[in-house]
N, CA, C and O atoms as a printed pandas DataFrame, in Angstrom:
     atom_number atom_name residue_name chain_id  residue_number  x_coord  y_coord  z_coord
0              1         N          MET        A               1   -7.907   -2.242    7.819
1              2        CA          MET        A               1   -8.007   -2.377    6.372
2              3         C          MET        A               1   -9.455   -2.243    5.919
3              4         O          MET        A               1   -9.720   -1.775    4.812
4              5         N          ARG        A               2  -10.376   -2.642    6.753
5              6        CA          ARG        A               2  -11.785   -2.565    6.367
6              7         C          ARG        A               2  -12.163   -1.125    5.989
7              8         O          ARG        A               2  -12.920   -0.902    5.044
8              9         N          ARG        A               3  -11.634   -0.166    6.729
9             10        CA          ARG        A               3  -11.937    1.238    6.427
10            11         C          ARG        A               3  -11.421    1.644    5.052
11            12         O          ARG        A               3  -12.076    2.401    4.336
12            13         N          PHE        A               4  -10.254    1.143    4.686
13            14        CA          PHE        A               4   -9.709    1.468    3.376
14            15         C          PHE        A               4  -10.646    0.969    2.282
15            16         O          PHE        A               4  -10.905    1.677    1.309
16            17         N          PHE        A               5  -11.151   -0.250    2.445
17            18        CA          PHE        A               5  -12.024   -0.799    1.407
18            19         C          PHE        A               5  -13.378   -0.103    1.385
19            20         O          PHE        A               5  -14.027   -0.040    0.341
20            21         N          ASP        A               6  -13.814    0.426    2.544
21            22        CA          ASP        A               6  -15.040    1.227    2.548
22            23         C          ASP        A               6  -14.840    2.484    1.707
23            24         O          ASP        A               6  -15.730    2.888    0.958
24            25         N          TYR        A               7  -13.646    3.106    1.840
25            26        CA          TYR        A               7  -13.342    4.303    1.052
26            27         C          TYR        A               7  -13.126    3.962   -0.421
27            28         O          TYR        A               7  -13.567    4.692   -1.308
28            29         N          GLU        A               8  -12.446    2.852   -0.668
29            30        CA          GLU        A               8  -12.023    2.485   -2.014
30            31         C          GLU        A               8  -12.820    1.287   -2.511
31            32         O          GLU        A               8  -12.266    0.209   -2.728
32            33         N          SER        A               9  -14.112    1.479   -2.689
33            34        CA          SER        A               9  -14.987    0.360   -3.055
34            35         C          SER        A               9  -14.585   -0.296   -4.375
35            36         O          SER        A               9  -14.977   -1.431   -4.644
36            37         N          ILE        A              10  -13.806    0.408   -5.199
37            38        CA          ILE        A              10  -13.349   -0.169   -6.463
38            39         C          ILE        A              10  -12.541   -1.448   -6.219
39            40         O          ILE        A              10  -12.520   -2.343   -7.064
40            41         N          PHE        A              11  -11.869   -1.533   -5.047
41            42        CA          PHE        A              11  -11.009   -2.686   -4.764
42            43         C          PHE        A              11  -11.734   -3.825   -4.056
43            44         O          PHE        A              11  -11.126   -4.869   -3.818
44            45         N          LEU        A              12  -13.004   -3.664   -3.712
45            46        CA          LEU        A              12  -13.722   -4.681   -2.949
46            47         C          LEU        A              12  -13.668   -6.087   -3.552
47            48         O          LEU        A              12  -13.538   -7.048   -2.794
48            49         N          PRO        A              13  -13.761   -6.255   -4.870
49            50        CA          PRO        A              13  -13.697   -7.629   -5.410
50            51         C          PRO        A              13  -12.378   -8.339   -5.106
51            52         O          PRO        A              13  -12.331   -9.569   -5.097
52            53         N          TYR        A              14  -11.323   -7.596   -4.861
53            54        CA          TYR        A              14  -10.007   -8.176   -4.599
54            55         C          TYR        A              14   -9.536   -7.895   -3.177
55            56         O          TYR        A              14   -8.333   -7.870   -2.916
56            57         N          GLU        A              15  -10.471   -7.685   -2.262
57            58        CA          GLU        A              15  -10.121   -7.278   -0.902
58            59         C          GLU        A              15   -9.138   -8.237   -0.239
59            60         O          GLU        A              15   -8.142   -7.789    0.329
60            61         N          ARG        A              16   -9.386   -9.525   -0.295
61            62        CA          ARG        A              16   -8.517  -10.490    0.378
62            63         C          ARG        A              16   -7.112  -10.490   -0.223
63            64         O          ARG        A              16   -6.121  -10.450    0.506
64            65         N          GLU        A              17   -7.030  -10.535   -1.549
65            66        CA          GLU        A              17   -5.718  -10.564   -2.202
66            67         C          GLU        A              17   -4.946   -9.268   -1.973
67            68         O          GLU        A              17   -3.741   -9.291   -1.721
68            69         N          LEU        A              18   -5.642   -8.148   -2.062
69            70        CA          LEU        A              18   -4.998   -6.846   -1.871
70            71         C          LEU        A              18   -4.522   -6.682   -0.430
71            72         O          LEU        A              18   -3.416   -6.198   -0.191
72            73         N          SER        A              19   -5.356   -7.086    0.533
73            74        CA          SER        A              19   -4.939   -7.031    1.935
74            75         C          SER        A              19   -3.689   -7.870    2.156
75            76         O          SER        A              19   -2.761   -7.438    2.840
76            77         N          GLY        A              20   -3.662   -9.060    1.583
77            78        CA          GLY        A              20   -2.501   -9.935    1.718
78            79         C          GLY        A              20   -1.243   -9.300    1.159
79            80         O          GLY        A              20   -0.178   -9.380    1.771
80            81         N          ALA        A              21   -1.358   -8.668   -0.003
81            82        CA          ALA        A              21   -0.200   -8.025   -0.623
82            83         C          ALA        A              21    0.316   -6.874    0.242
83            84         O          ALA        A              21    1.525   -6.706    0.397
84            85         N          LEU        A              22   -0.600   -6.085    0.803
85            86        CA          LEU        A              22   -0.189   -4.958    1.646
86            87         C          LEU        A              22    0.438   -5.450    2.950
87            88         O          LEU        A              22    1.429   -4.881    3.409
88            89         N          TYR        A              23   -0.120   -6.487    3.546
89            90        CA          TYR        A              23    0.464   -7.032    4.766
90            91         C          TYR        A              23    1.843   -7.622    4.499
91            92         O          TYR        A              23    2.741   -7.493    5.331
92            93         N          ARG        A              24    2.021   -8.267    3.354
93            94        CA          ARG        A              24    3.339   -8.831    3.023
94            95         C          ARG        A              24    4.397   -7.738    2.923
95            96         O          ARG        A              24    5.518   -7.912    3.401
96            97         N          ILE        A              25    4.046   -6.611    2.304
97            98        CA          ILE        A              25    5.040   -5.538    2.168
98            99         C          ILE        A              25    5.356   -4.941    3.542
99           100         O          ILE        A              25    6.497   -4.556    3.797
100          101         N          LEU        A              26    4.353   -4.860    4.433
101          102        CA          LEU        A              26    4.617   -4.372    5.784
102          103         C          LEU        A              26    5.507   -5.350    6.557
103          104         O          LEU        A              26    6.409   -4.926    7.280
104          105         N          LEU        A              27    5.260   -6.638    6.410
105          106        CA          LEU        A              27    6.106   -7.631    7.074
106          107         C          LEU        A              27    7.539   -7.569    6.556
107          108         O          LEU        A              27    8.488   -7.663    7.334
108          109         N          MET        A              28    7.695   -7.413    5.253
109          110        CA          MET        A              28    9.044   -7.281    4.688
110          111         C          MET        A              28    9.740   -6.061    5.272
111          112         O          MET        A              28   10.930   -6.107    5.583
112          113         N          ALA        A              29    8.995   -4.971    5.420
113          114        CA          ALA        A              29    9.584   -3.752    5.977
114          115         C          ALA        A              29   10.015   -3.974    7.423
115          116         O          ALA        A              29   11.047   -3.455    7.849
116          117         N          LEU        A              30    9.232   -4.742    8.178
117          118        CA          LEU        A              30    9.594   -5.018    9.563
118          119         C          LEU        A              30   10.821   -5.917    9.673
119          120         O          LEU        A              30   11.620   -5.778   10.599
120          121         N          LEU        A              31   10.963   -6.833    8.727
121          122        CA          LEU        A              31   12.011   -7.847    8.816
122          123         C          LEU        A              31   13.322   -7.471    8.138
123          124         O          LEU        A              31   14.383   -7.945    8.545
124          125         N          PHE        A              32   13.265   -6.629    7.114
125          126        CA          PHE        A              32   14.458   -6.372    6.309
126          127         C          PHE        A              32   14.831   -4.895    6.299
127          128         O          PHE        A              32   13.982   -4.022    6.474
128          129         N          LYS        A              33   16.102   -4.639    6.095
129          130        CA          LYS        A              33   16.580   -3.273    5.896
130          131         C          LYS        A              33   16.878   -3.087    4.422
131          132         O          LYS        A              33   17.047   -4.058    3.684
132          133         N          GLY        A              34   16.941   -1.850    4.003
133          134        CA          GLY        A              34   17.220   -1.566    2.604
134          135         C          GLY        A              34   15.955   -1.206    1.845
135          136         O          GLY        A              34   14.857   -1.199    2.400
136          137         N          ASP        A              35   16.128   -0.912    0.581
137          138        CA          ASP        A              35   15.031   -0.444   -0.269
138          139         C          ASP        A              35   14.153   -1.613   -0.709
139          140         O          ASP        A              35   14.644   -2.570   -1.308
140          141         N          LEU        A              36   12.859   -1.536   -0.413
141          142        CA          LEU        A              36   11.924   -2.604   -0.769
142          143         C          LEU        A              36   11.315   -2.423   -2.153
143          144         O          LEU        A              36   10.716   -3.350   -2.697
144          145         N          SER        A              37   11.464   -1.246   -2.714
145          146        CA          SER        A              37   10.789   -0.973   -3.983
146          147         C          SER        A              37   11.522   -1.631   -5.142
147          148         O          SER        A              37   12.743   -1.792   -5.134
148          149         N          LEU        A              38   10.735   -2.002   -6.129
149          150        CA          LEU        A              38   11.283   -2.550   -7.365
150          151         C          LEU        A              38   11.327   -1.402   -8.368
151          152         O          LEU        A              38   11.254   -0.241   -7.965
152          153         N          THR        A              39   11.442   -1.685   -9.623
153          154        CA          THR        A              39   11.400   -0.597  -10.597
154          155         C          THR        A              39   10.012    0.020  -10.561
155          156         O          THR        A              39    9.010   -0.668  -10.756
156          157         N          LEU        A              40    9.962    1.306  -10.312
157          158        CA          LEU        A              40    8.681    1.983  -10.135
158          159         C          LEU        A              40    8.090    2.379  -11.481
159          160         O          LEU        A              40    8.803    2.754  -12.412
160          161         N          THR        A              41    6.788    2.285  -11.555
161          162        CA          THR        A              41    6.120    2.720  -12.775
162          163         C          THR        A              41    5.957    4.241  -12.736
163          164         O          THR        A              41    6.030    4.856  -11.672
164          165         N          LYS        A              42    5.740    4.819  -13.876
165          166        CA          LYS        A              42    5.529    6.267  -13.959
166          167         C          LYS        A              42    4.067    6.620  -13.698
167          168         O          LYS        A              42    3.714    7.800  -13.689
168          169         N          GLU        A              43    3.203    5.611  -13.484
169          170        CA          GLU        A              43    1.768    5.844  -13.386
170          171         C          GLU        A              43    1.298    6.041  -11.956
171          172         O          GLU        A              43    0.138    5.757  -11.659
172          173         N          LYS        A              44    2.154    6.515  -11.056
173          174        CA          LYS        A              44    1.789    6.652   -9.657
174          175         C          LYS        A              44    0.774    7.762   -9.407
175          176         O          LYS        A              44    0.018    7.681   -8.439
176          177         N          ALA        A              45    0.731    8.771  -10.228
177          178        CA          ALA        A              45   -0.055    9.966   -9.936
178          179         C          ALA        A              45   -1.520    9.664   -9.701
179          180         O          ALA        A              45   -2.120   10.243   -8.795
180          181         N          SER        A              46   -2.117    8.784  -10.481
181          182        CA          SER        A              46   -3.548    8.525  -10.357
182          183         C          SER        A              46   -3.895    7.768   -9.091
183          184         O          SER        A              46   -5.066    7.722   -8.715
184          185         N          ILE        A              47   -2.947    7.187   -8.437
185          186        CA          ILE        A              47   -3.205    6.359   -7.266
186          187         C          ILE        A              47   -2.797    7.066   -5.971
187          188         O          ILE        A              47   -2.976    6.509   -4.888
188          189         N          ASN        A              48   -2.253    8.282   -6.062
189          190        CA          ASN        A              48   -1.736    8.975   -4.890
190          191         C          ASN        A              48   -2.772    9.185   -3.794
191          192         O          ASN        A              48   -2.435    9.080   -2.614
192          193         N          VAL        A              49   -4.028    9.481   -4.147
193          194        CA          VAL        A              49   -5.070    9.683   -3.142
194          195         C          VAL        A              49   -5.266    8.410   -2.341
195          196         O          VAL        A              49   -5.399    8.461   -1.119
196          197         N          SER        A              50   -5.285    7.269   -3.013
197          198        CA          SER        A              50   -5.447    5.988   -2.326
198          199         C          SER        A              50   -4.259    5.698   -1.420
199          200         O          SER        A              50   -4.441    5.212   -0.303
200          201         N          VAL        A              51   -3.049    5.987   -1.881
201          202        CA          VAL        A              51   -1.849    5.761   -1.072
202          203         C          VAL        A              51   -1.893    6.644    0.170
203          204         O          VAL        A              51   -1.607    6.173    1.271
204          205         N          ASN        A              52   -2.242    7.905    0.011
205          206        CA          ASN        A              52   -2.315    8.821    1.155
206          207         C          ASN        A              52   -3.344    8.345    2.175
207          208         O          ASN        A              52   -3.094    8.386    3.380
208          209         N          ARG        A              53   -4.495    7.896    1.696
209          210        CA          ARG        A              53   -5.545    7.403    2.580
210          211         C          ARG        A              53   -5.062    6.163    3.338
211          212         O          ARG        A              53   -5.282    6.040    4.543
212          213         N          LEU        A              54   -4.409    5.256    2.630
213          214        CA          LEU        A              54   -3.890    4.043    3.241
214          215         C          LEU        A              54   -2.838    4.365    4.294
215          216         O          LEU        A              54   -2.854    3.785    5.380
216          217         N          GLU        A              55   -1.933    5.275    3.990
217          218        CA          GLU        A              55   -0.908    5.646    4.962
218          219         C          GLU        A              55   -1.504    6.326    6.191
219          220         O          GLU        A              55   -1.029    6.105    7.305
220          221         N          ARG        A              56   -2.533    7.148    6.009
221          222        CA          ARG        A              56   -3.194    7.773    7.171
222          223         C          ARG        A              56   -3.806    6.702    8.074
223          224         O          ARG        A              56   -3.701    6.782    9.298
224          225         N          LEU        A              57   -4.443    5.704    7.470
225          226        CA          LEU        A              57   -5.032    4.621    8.264
226          227         C          LEU        A              57   -3.955    3.820    8.995
227          228         O          LEU        A              57   -4.130    3.462   10.160
228          229         N          PHE        A              58   -2.848    3.541    8.317
229          230        CA          PHE        A              58   -1.760    2.825    8.982
230          231         C          PHE        A              58   -1.202    3.644   10.144
231          232         O          PHE        A              58   -0.927    3.090   11.208
232          233         N          GLN        A              59   -1.032    4.941    9.960
233          234        CA          GLN        A              59   -0.527    5.789   11.039
234          235         C          GLN        A              59   -1.485    5.793   12.223
235          236         O          GLN        A              59   -1.059    5.837   13.376
236          237         N          GLU        A              60   -2.769    5.747   11.934
237          238        CA          GLU        A              60   -3.765    5.792   12.997
238          239         C          GLU        A              60   -3.881    4.464   13.741
239          240         O          GLU        A              60   -4.072    4.453   14.957
240          241         N          TYR        A              61   -3.769    3.353   13.030
241          242        CA          TYR        A              61   -4.089    2.055   13.630
242          243         C          TYR        A              61   -2.910    1.105   13.830
243          244         O          TYR        A              61   -3.052    0.110   14.541
244          245         N          LEU        A              62   -1.773    1.372   13.239
245          246        CA          LEU        A              62   -0.617    0.492   13.429
246          247         C          LEU        A              62    0.387    1.160   14.358
247          248         O          LEU        A              62    0.940    2.209   14.028
248          249         N          PRO        A              63    0.620    0.558   15.511
249          250        CA          PRO        A              63    1.607    1.151   16.423
250          251         C          PRO        A              63    2.982    1.209   15.757
251          252         O          PRO        A              63    3.382    0.288   15.045
252          253         N          GLN        A              64    3.668    2.268   15.994
253          254        CA          GLN        A              64    5.032    2.476   15.507
254          255         C          GLN        A              64    5.140    2.527   13.982
255          256         O          GLN        A              64    6.223    2.310   13.440
256          257         N          TYR        A              65    4.055    2.806   13.289
257          258        CA          TYR        A              65    4.125    2.905   11.833
258          259         C          TYR        A              65    5.064    4.038   11.402
259          260         O          TYR        A              65    5.785    3.909   10.413
260          261         N          ASP        A              66    5.051    5.136   12.143
261          262        CA          ASP        A              66    5.918    6.266   11.786
262          263         C          ASP        A              66    7.394    5.870   11.825
263          264         O          ASP        A              66    8.179    6.308   10.984
264          265         N          GLN        A              67    7.773    5.037   12.805
265          266        CA          GLN        A              67    9.151    4.564   12.876
266          267         C          GLN        A              67    9.474    3.652   11.695
267          268         O          GLN        A              67   10.560    3.722   11.120
268          269         N          LEU        A              68    8.516    2.799   11.345
269          270        CA          LEU        A              68    8.708    1.911   10.190
270          271         C          LEU        A              68    8.845    2.737    8.917
271          272         O          LEU        A              68    9.689    2.438    8.073
272          273         N          LYS        A              69    8.029    3.765    8.771
273          274        CA          LYS        A              69    8.080    4.636    7.592
274          275         C          LYS        A              69    9.414    5.396    7.535
275          276         O          LYS        A              69    9.935    5.656    6.451
276          277         N          ALA        A              70    9.960    5.748    8.701
277          278        CA          ALA        A              70   11.253    6.429    8.720
278          279         C          ALA        A              70   12.360    5.496    8.224
279          280         O          ALA        A              70   13.287    5.944    7.549
280          281         N          LEU        A              71   12.274    4.218    8.548
281          282        CA          LEU        A              71   13.265    3.243    8.077
282          283         C          LEU        A              71   13.072    2.888    6.608
283          284         O          LEU        A              71   14.031    2.569    5.905
284          285         N          HIS        A              72   11.821    2.945    6.151
285          286        CA          HIS        A              72   11.491    2.560    4.774
286          287         C          HIS        A              72   10.641    3.640    4.115
287          288         O          HIS        A              72    9.432    3.464    3.964
288          289         N          PRO        A              73   11.248    4.748    3.724
289          290        CA          PRO        A              73   10.469    5.823    3.080
290          291         C          PRO        A              73    9.859    5.398    1.752
291          292         O          PRO        A              73    8.986    6.086    1.223
292          293         N          GLU        A              74   10.308    4.274    1.208
293          294        CA          GLU        A              74    9.772    3.796   -0.071
294          295         C          GLU        A              74    8.433    3.078    0.078
295          296         O          GLU        A              74    7.862    2.649   -0.925
296          297         N          LEU        A              75    7.912    2.935    1.301
297          298        CA          LEU        A              75    6.658    2.203    1.485
298          299         C          LEU        A              75    5.517    2.793    0.666
299          300         O          LEU        A              75    4.743    2.046    0.068
300          301         N          GLY        A              76    5.396    4.102    0.626
301          302        CA          GLY        A              76    4.325    4.720   -0.161
302          303         C          GLY        A              76    4.393    4.326   -1.626
303          304         O          GLY        A              76    3.367    4.055   -2.250
304          305         N          ALA        A              77    5.595    4.296   -2.172
305          306        CA          ALA        A              77    5.769    3.885   -3.569
306          307         C          ALA        A              77    5.391    2.416   -3.746
307          308         O          ALA        A              77    4.804    2.038   -4.759
308          309         N          CYS        A              78    5.732    1.589   -2.752
309          310        CA          CYS        A              78    5.372    0.167   -2.825
310          311         C          CYS        A              78    3.858   -0.005   -2.795
311          312         O          CYS        A              78    3.307   -0.805   -3.550
312          313         N          TYR        A              79    3.182    0.749   -1.917
313          314        CA          TYR        A              79    1.717    0.678   -1.882
314          315         C          TYR        A              79    1.139    1.095   -3.230
315          316         O          TYR        A              79    0.200    0.481   -3.737
316          317         N          GLY        A              80    1.712    2.144   -3.796
317          318        CA          GLY        A              80    1.239    2.615   -5.102
318          319         C          GLY        A              80    1.369    1.548   -6.172
319          320         O          GLY        A              80    0.475    1.381   -7.002
320          321         N          MET        A              81    2.488    0.820   -6.155
321          322        CA          MET        A              81    2.684   -0.258   -7.133
322          323         C          MET        A              81    1.642   -1.360   -6.942
323          324         O          MET        A              81    1.087   -1.870   -7.916
324          325         N          ILE        A              82    1.377   -1.725   -5.681
325          326        CA          ILE        A              82    0.393   -2.766   -5.397
326          327         C          ILE        A              82   -0.993   -2.318   -5.830
327          328         O          ILE        A              82   -1.704   -3.068   -6.499
328          329         N          LEU        A              83   -1.384   -1.110   -5.458
329          330        CA          LEU        A              83   -2.716   -0.611   -5.813
330          331         C          LEU        A              83   -2.879   -0.470   -7.322
331          332         O          LEU        A              83   -3.941   -0.773   -7.865
332          333         N          GLN        A              84   -1.830   -0.012   -7.995
333          334        CA          GLN        A              84   -1.885    0.120   -9.451
334          335         C          GLN        A              84   -2.090   -1.240  -10.113
335          336         O          GLN        A              84   -2.852   -1.365  -11.072
336          337         N          GLU        A              85   -1.402   -2.255   -9.593
337          338        CA          GLU        A              85   -1.541   -3.599  -10.150
338          339         C          GLU        A              85   -2.983   -4.094  -10.016
339          340         O          GLU        A              85   -3.535   -4.661  -10.959
340          341         N          PHE        A              86   -3.589   -3.880   -8.851
341          342        CA          PHE        A              86   -4.962   -4.329   -8.668
342          343         C          PHE        A              86   -5.940   -3.487   -9.473
343          344         O          PHE        A              86   -6.946   -4.006   -9.958
344          345         N          ARG        A              87   -5.663   -2.203   -9.623
345          346        CA          ARG        A              87   -6.528   -1.369  -10.455
346          347         C          ARG        A              87   -6.495   -1.845  -11.908
347          348         O          ARG        A              87   -7.519   -1.845  -12.591
348          349         N          GLN        A              88   -5.309   -2.250  -12.375
349          350        CA          GLN        A              88   -5.211   -2.782  -13.744
350          351         C          GLN        A              88   -5.966   -4.085  -13.880
351          352         O          GLN        A              88   -6.583   -4.332  -14.916
352          353         N          MET        A              89   -5.934   -4.936  -12.847
353          354        CA          MET        A              89   -6.693   -6.187  -12.870
354          355         C          MET        A              89   -8.187   -5.907  -12.984
355          356         O          MET        A              89   -8.904   -6.614  -13.693
356          357         N          LEU        A              90   -8.652   -4.877  -12.286
357          358        CA          LEU        A              90  -10.066   -4.531  -12.320
358          359         C          LEU        A              90  -10.499   -4.002  -13.688
359          360         O          LEU        A              90  -11.661   -4.142  -14.069
360          361         N          SER        A              91   -9.579   -3.403  -14.416
361          362        CA          SER        A              91   -9.941   -2.810  -15.708
362          363         C          SER        A              91   -9.947   -3.824  -16.838
363          364         O          SER        A              91  -10.358   -3.498  -17.951
364          365         N          LEU        A              92   -9.502   -5.043  -16.580
365          366        CA          LEU        A              92   -9.485   -6.076  -17.630
366          367         C          LEU        A              92  -10.861   -6.622  -17.905
367          368         O          LEU        A              92  -11.020   -7.496  -18.758
């Protein structure tokens, strides 16, 4: 996760909270079957670069992430929702 925050310095003030939110969604994916996403916002486009970067890091550093992603293809959308929420917090 440290690498993600190096790339995305905008999120540094909320690093601990954001890391916790991302780890929680990964734990939910490991423990539960079915769709983890809630109602998705239409504002995903601006956060796609961050989601792609985060997923590349997870693929590189988390064993069996590809298998988890195959079971939960909605993970990228969930990351986007989390990142969008923190980006909105930063803009307040």
